DSSP file (Angstrom, degrees, kcal/mol; ACC not computed):
  #  RESIDUE AA STRUCTURE BP1 BP2  ACC     N-H-->O    O-->H-N    N-H-->O    O-->H-N    TCO  KAPPA ALPHA  PHI   PSI    X-CA   Y-CA   Z-CA
    1    1 A X              0   0    0      0, 0.0     2,-0.1     0, 0.0     0, 0.0   0.000 360.0 360.0 360.0 139.7   78.4  -95.5  166.9
    2    2 A X        -     0   0    0      1,-0.1     2,-0.3    20,-0.0    19,-0.0  -0.414 360.0-108.8 -72.5 150.9   75.3  -96.2  164.7
    3    3 A X        -     0   0    0     -2,-0.1    19,-1.0     2,-0.0     2,-0.4  -0.615  38.3-168.7 -74.8 140.8   75.4  -95.6  160.9
    4    4 A X  E     -A   21   0A   0     -2,-0.3     2,-0.3    17,-0.2    17,-0.2  -0.981   8.2-178.9-130.9 146.6   73.3  -92.6  159.9
    5    5 A X  E     -A   20   0A   0     15,-2.3    15,-2.4    -2,-0.4     2,-0.3  -0.992  29.7-109.5-139.1 152.7   72.2  -91.5  156.4
    6    6 A X  E     -A   19   0A   0     -2,-0.3     2,-0.5    13,-0.2    13,-0.2  -0.574  32.8-117.9 -79.0 141.2   70.2  -88.7  155.0
    7    7 A X  E     -     0   0A   0     11,-3.0     9,-1.9    -2,-0.3     2,-0.3  -0.629  30.3-149.1 -75.3 119.5   66.7  -89.3  153.6
    8    8 A X  E     -A   15   0A   0     -2,-0.5     7,-0.2     7,-0.2     2,-0.1  -0.732  22.5-106.2 -93.9 137.8   66.7  -88.4  149.8
    9    9 A X     >  -     0   0    0      5,-3.3     4,-1.3    -2,-0.3    -1,-0.1  -0.454  23.9-144.9 -63.2 129.9   63.4  -87.1  148.1
   10   10 A X  T  4 S+     0   0    0      2,-0.1    -1,-0.2    -2,-0.1    -2,-0.0   0.789  92.2  44.3 -70.1 -26.8   62.1  -90.0  146.0
   11   11 A X  T  4 S+     0   0    0      1,-0.1    -1,-0.1     3,-0.1    -2,-0.0   0.936 131.7  14.0 -88.7 -47.8   60.8  -87.6  143.2
   12   12 A X  T  4 S-     0   0    0      2,-0.1    -2,-0.1     0, 0.0    -1,-0.1   0.543  93.5-127.9-113.1  -8.0   63.6  -85.0  142.7
   13   13 A X     <  +     0   0    0     -4,-1.3     2,-0.2     1,-0.3    -3,-0.1   0.615  55.7 148.2  78.0  13.3   66.5  -86.9  144.6
   14   14 A X        -     0   0    0     -6,-0.1    -5,-3.3     1,-0.1     2,-0.3  -0.514  53.4-106.7 -82.2 154.6   67.4  -83.8  146.7
   15   15 A X  E     -A    8   0A   0     -7,-0.2    -7,-0.2    -2,-0.2     2,-0.1  -0.609  36.3-153.8 -77.1 130.8   68.7  -84.3  150.3
   16   16 A X  E     -     0   0A   0     -9,-1.9    17,-0.1    -2,-0.3    -9,-0.1  -0.371  28.6-102.9-102.3-173.5   66.2  -83.4  153.0
   17   17 A X  E    S+     0   0A   0     15,-0.3     2,-0.4    -2,-0.1    16,-0.0   0.136  91.2  96.3 -96.8  18.5   66.7  -82.2  156.6
   18   18 A X  E     -     0   0A   0    -11,-0.3   -11,-3.0     2,-0.0     2,-0.4  -0.930  52.8-167.8-116.1 136.2   65.9  -85.7  158.0
   19   19 A X  E     -A    6   0A   0     -2,-0.4     2,-0.4   -13,-0.2   -13,-0.2  -0.870   5.2-159.7-110.2 147.1   68.5  -88.4  159.0
   20   20 A X  E     -A    5   0A   0    -15,-2.4   -15,-2.3    -2,-0.4     2,-0.2  -0.957   5.0-149.5-126.9 148.9   67.7  -92.0  159.8
   21   21 A X  E >   -A    4   0A   0     -2,-0.4     3,-2.0   -17,-0.2    26,-0.3  -0.598  41.1 -69.3-110.2 172.4   69.7  -94.5  161.8
   22   22 A X  T 3  S+     0   0    0    -19,-1.0    -1,-0.1     1,-0.3     3,-0.1  -0.375 122.9  24.3 -63.9 134.8   70.0  -98.3  161.4
   23   23 A X  T 3  S+     0   0    0      1,-0.3     2,-0.3    -2,-0.1    -1,-0.3   0.391  88.2 139.7  88.8  -9.0   66.8 -100.0  162.6
   24   24 A X    <   -     0   0    0     -3,-2.0    22,-0.6     2,-0.0     2,-0.5  -0.559  33.5-164.9 -67.4 126.2   64.6  -96.8  161.9
   25   25 A X  E     -B   45   0B   0     -2,-0.3     2,-0.5    20,-0.2    20,-0.2  -0.972   4.1-169.2-116.1 119.4   61.3  -97.6  160.4
   26   26 A X  E     -B   44   0B   0     18,-2.8    18,-2.0    -2,-0.5     2,-0.5  -0.925   4.5-177.0-109.2 124.8   59.2  -94.8  158.7
   27   27 A X  E    S-     0   0B   0     -2,-0.5    16,-0.2    16,-0.2    -2,-0.0  -0.984  73.9 -14.0-124.5 122.8   55.6  -95.5  157.8
   28   28 A X  E    S+     0   0B   0     -2,-0.5     2,-0.5     1,-0.2    15,-0.2   0.878  86.4 178.3  58.1  43.6   53.5  -92.9  156.0
   29   29 A X  E     -B   42   0B   0     13,-2.7    13,-2.3    -3,-0.1     2,-0.7  -0.650  30.1-130.0 -77.9 125.7   56.2  -90.3  156.9
   30   30 A X  E     -B   41   0B   0     -2,-0.5     2,-0.6    11,-0.2    11,-0.2  -0.631  33.1-174.8 -69.8 108.7   55.3  -86.7  155.6
   31   31 A X  E     -B   40   0B   0      9,-3.1     9,-2.5    -2,-0.7     2,-0.3  -0.944   3.7-166.0-117.7 122.8   58.6  -85.8  153.9
   32   32 A X  E     -B   39   0B   0     -2,-0.6     2,-0.5     7,-0.2   -15,-0.3  -0.738  14.3-138.0-105.2 155.7   59.0  -82.3  152.4
   33   33 A X     >  -     0   0    0      5,-2.4     4,-1.4    -2,-0.3     5,-0.3  -0.943   1.1-158.3-108.2 124.4   61.5  -80.9  150.1
   34   34 A X  T  4 S+     0   0    0     -2,-0.5    -1,-0.1     1,-0.2   -18,-0.1   0.771  93.1  48.1 -66.4 -25.2   62.9  -77.4  150.8
   35   35 A X  T  4 S+     0   0    0      1,-0.1    -1,-0.2     3,-0.1   -19,-0.0   0.937 123.0  24.5 -87.0 -50.6   63.9  -77.0  147.2
   36   36 A X  T  4 S-     0   0    0      2,-0.1    -2,-0.2    22,-0.0    -1,-0.1   0.522  95.8-135.1 -89.1 -12.0   60.9  -78.1  145.2
   37   37 A X     <  +     0   0    0     -4,-1.4    22,-2.7     1,-0.2     2,-0.3   0.835  58.8 126.1  60.3  39.3   58.5  -77.3  147.9
   38   38 A X  E     - C   0  58B   0     -5,-0.3    -5,-2.4    20,-0.2     2,-0.4  -0.899  45.4-147.1-122.2 155.6   56.5  -80.5  147.6
   39   39 A X  E     +BC  32  57B   0     18,-2.7    18,-2.4    -2,-0.3     2,-0.3  -0.958  17.0 173.3-124.2 148.4   55.5  -83.0  150.1
   40   40 A X  E     -BC  31  56B   0     -9,-2.5    -9,-3.1    -2,-0.4     2,-0.5  -0.988  33.2-112.4-146.5 158.1   55.0  -86.7  149.9
   41   41 A X  E     -B   30   0B   0     14,-0.9    13,-0.4    -2,-0.3     2,-0.3  -0.797  40.4-174.1 -91.9 127.2   54.4  -89.7  152.2
   42   42 A X  E     -B   29   0B   0    -13,-2.3   -13,-2.7    -2,-0.5     2,-0.5  -0.839  21.0-151.1-117.5 148.7   57.3  -92.1  152.3
   43   43 A X  E     +     0   0B   0     -2,-0.3     7,-3.7   -16,-0.2     2,-0.4  -0.990  23.5 174.4-119.8 134.4   58.0  -95.5  153.8
   44   44 A X  E     +BD  26  49B   0    -18,-2.0   -18,-2.8    -2,-0.5     2,-0.3  -0.997   9.7 163.8-141.4 136.2   61.6  -96.5  154.8
   45   45 A X  E >   +BD  25  48B   0      3,-1.9     3,-2.0    -2,-0.4   -20,-0.2  -0.987  69.9   5.4-149.8 146.6   63.3  -99.3  156.5
   46   46 A X  T 3  S-     0   0    0    -22,-0.6    -1,-0.1    -2,-0.3   -24,-0.1   0.878 129.6 -56.8  44.8  51.5   66.9 -100.4  156.6
   47   47 A X  T 3  S+     0   0    0    -23,-0.3     2,-0.5   -26,-0.3    -1,-0.3   0.623 112.9 119.6  66.0  13.5   68.1  -97.3  154.7
   48   48 A X  E <   -D   45   0B   0     -3,-2.0    -3,-1.9     2,-0.0     2,-0.7  -0.928  59.8-142.6-112.9 130.0   65.8  -98.1  151.8
   49   49 A X  E     -D   44   0B   0     -2,-0.5     2,-0.8    -5,-0.2    -5,-0.3  -0.781  12.8-168.8 -86.8 114.2   63.1  -95.7  150.7
   50   50 A X        +     0   0    0     -7,-3.7     2,-0.4    -2,-0.7    -7,-0.2  -0.571  16.5 173.4-102.1  58.4   60.0  -97.8  149.7
   51   51 A X        -     0   0    0     -2,-0.8    -9,-0.1    -9,-0.1    -2,-0.0  -0.572  17.9-168.1 -75.5 127.1   58.1  -95.0  148.2
   52   52 A X        -     0   0    0     -2,-0.4    -1,-0.1   -11,-0.3   -10,-0.0  -0.221  55.5 -92.7-109.5  43.2   54.9  -96.4  146.5
   53   53 A X        +     0   0    0      1,-0.1     3,-0.1     2,-0.0   -11,-0.1   0.935  66.7 177.7  50.7  56.9   54.1  -93.2  144.7
   54   54 A X        -     0   0    0    -13,-0.4    -1,-0.1     1,-0.2    -3,-0.0  -0.332  39.5 -52.6 -86.1 178.0   51.8  -91.8  147.4
   55   55 A X        -     0   0    0    -15,-0.1   -14,-0.9    -2,-0.1     2,-0.4  -0.203  53.1-163.9 -57.2 132.5   50.0  -88.5  147.4
   56   56 A X  E     -C   40   0B   0    -16,-0.2     2,-0.3    -3,-0.1   -16,-0.2  -0.914   7.8-177.9-114.0 143.8   52.0  -85.5  146.8
   57   57 A X  E     -C   39   0B   0    -18,-2.4   -18,-2.7    -2,-0.4     2,-0.3  -0.992  28.0-112.4-137.8 150.6   51.0  -82.0  147.5
   58   58 A X  E     -C   38   0B   0     -2,-0.3     2,-0.4   -20,-0.2   -20,-0.2  -0.631  29.0-132.1 -82.6 140.3   52.5  -78.6  147.0
   59   59 A X              0   0    0    -22,-2.7    -1,-0.0    -2,-0.3   -27,-0.0  -0.702 360.0 360.0 -86.5 132.2   53.5  -76.7  150.1
   60   60 A X              0   0    0     -2,-0.4    -1,-0.1   -22,-0.0   -22,-0.0   0.489 360.0 360.0-105.0 360.0   52.4  -73.2  150.2
């Protein structure tokens, strides 16, 4: 069975509704937070979130 982890929001650190597995690569993935209601673009590879402080916007 492959290892899975929740993707954490880089700004507030909250857990999102997205899980990634080993070998998953996310590039410019729009990640939204249900608690702080903001969205940001993230990059992730090998369970590491490589957020380069990309554009964030408030979800209405």
